[in-house]
Structures are given as C-alpha cells and as structure tokens.
C-alpha positions as CSV (number, residue, x, y, z in Angstrom):
1,M,23.8,-30.9,28.4
2,A,21.8,-32.9,25.8
3,D,23.4,-36.0,24.6
4,N,23.9,-36.4,20.8
5,T,22.8,-40.0,20.6
6,N,21.0,-41.2,17.5
7,H,17.3,-41.5,18.1
8,G,16.6,-43.4,14.9
9,T,16.1,-42.3,11.4
10,H,13.5,-39.9,10.1
11,T,12.0,-40.0,6.7
12,R,10.9,-36.6,5.5
13,G,7.1,-36.5,5.1
14,S,6.3,-39.6,7.2
15,M,5.0,-37.8,10.3
16,D,1.3,-37.8,10.9
17,I,0.4,-34.1,11.3
18,S,-3.4,-34.4,11.3
19,S,-3.8,-33.3,14.9
20,H,-1.5,-30.3,14.2
21,Q,-3.7,-29.3,11.2
22,Q,-6.8,-29.6,13.3
23,T,-5.3,-27.5,16.1
24,Y,-4.2,-24.9,13.5
25,A,-7.7,-24.8,11.9
26,G,-9.3,-24.5,15.3
27,F,-6.9,-21.6,16.2
28,W,-7.9,-19.7,13.1
29,T,-11.6,-20.4,13.6
30,G,-11.4,-19.1,17.1
31,T,-9.5,-16.0,16.0
32,K,-12.1,-15.2,13.3
33,I,-14.9,-15.5,15.8
34,I,-13.2,-13.3,18.4
35,V,-12.3,-10.6,15.9
36,S,-15.8,-10.7,14.4
37,G,-17.2,-10.3,17.9
38,C,-15.0,-7.4,18.7
39,I,-16.0,-5.7,15.4
40,L,-19.7,-6.3,16.1
41,L,-19.3,-5.0,19.6
42,A,-17.6,-1.8,18.4
43,I,-20.4,-1.3,15.8
44,F,-23.0,-1.8,18.5
45,L,-21.3,0.6,20.9
46,A,-21.0,3.2,18.1
47,I,-24.7,2.9,17.2
48,F,-26.1,2.9,20.7
49,R,-23.8,5.3,22.4
50,T,-25.2,7.8,24.9
51,G,-24.6,11.4,24.9
C-alpha cells in the first residue's frame, strides 16, 4: 500500500505547466489535421468513384 507520508507543501498555481500546454496544443493540432485529411479523402473518393 502507499504510505501517507508528507511529500512537502504545495502552493496552488505554482506548478509550471508549459510543457502540458504544448502537448495539449499539439494533440489538438494533430487531431485537426487528421480529421481534415479524412474529410478530404472522403470528398476525393466521392468525386472520383468508379461505377
């Protein structure tokens, strides 16, 4: 089991979250690119379908 020792004090708002924000922004950028690519692929397939 985990021990309940005190690991120091924490002041709310003191943590550096810049890397978390960059990761989150990168995730959403990648998501937008992938979704846009899927939509463009679907449009391409709808336009140039055969038979």
